Residue, then its C-alpha position, 0 to 999 in steps of 0.5 A: m482178229e476174226a474167227r468163224s464157225v461153219t455148220k454144215y448139212i442143216r435140215i432146213s431150206p436156205r431160203k428159210l435160214r436167210l430170213v434170219a441171217a438177215l436180222v443179225r448180220g452187222k450187229r454187235v454179238e450180244q444184240a444178235f443174241h437178243v434178236l435171236q432169242f425172240t425170233p419165232k423161227r426154227g432157223a434162229r435157234l440153229l443160227s444162235k448155236a452157230l453164233r455161240s460157237a464162233v464167239a467160242n472160237a474167237e475165245q479160243k483163238d485170242s484169250r484177251v479178246d473183248v467178247d462185247a466188242l465183237v460184231v457179226t460181220r458176215v452170215m453166209v448161208d449156202g445150199g447143201p445137198t438136197l434129199k430127193r423123195f417121192l410122194p405117191r399120188a392118184h392114178g399110180r403117179a408120184t410127185p417129187i419132194r426135195k428135202r433141202t439142206s444148208h451150210l451156215t457160215v458166221v464170221v465174228s470180228d472186233q472191227a466193223p463190218t466192211r460193205 
């Protein structure tokens, strides 16, 4: 049984979020929560929230699912739309600032991940 959670338009760059996603990919849900709890990156809190939602979706889908047996099978981080801003610089110039966003998809399953 598979359940997923999708979080869109997160105001963090995909590159930063992928660093945290690699830490929990393929781990048991309980172990993933422990890893995220002690990871000092902002993406860890966002990923933990999405993972909690995926577990809740699994319980909602099938009430007799064993939460301890769930495994994080896939964590996908895709780039969202980029907010484009400008920073004024010397001599009347302007430098572009790109504020990147991410789309996060977390999939949990009671089977081992397929590679």
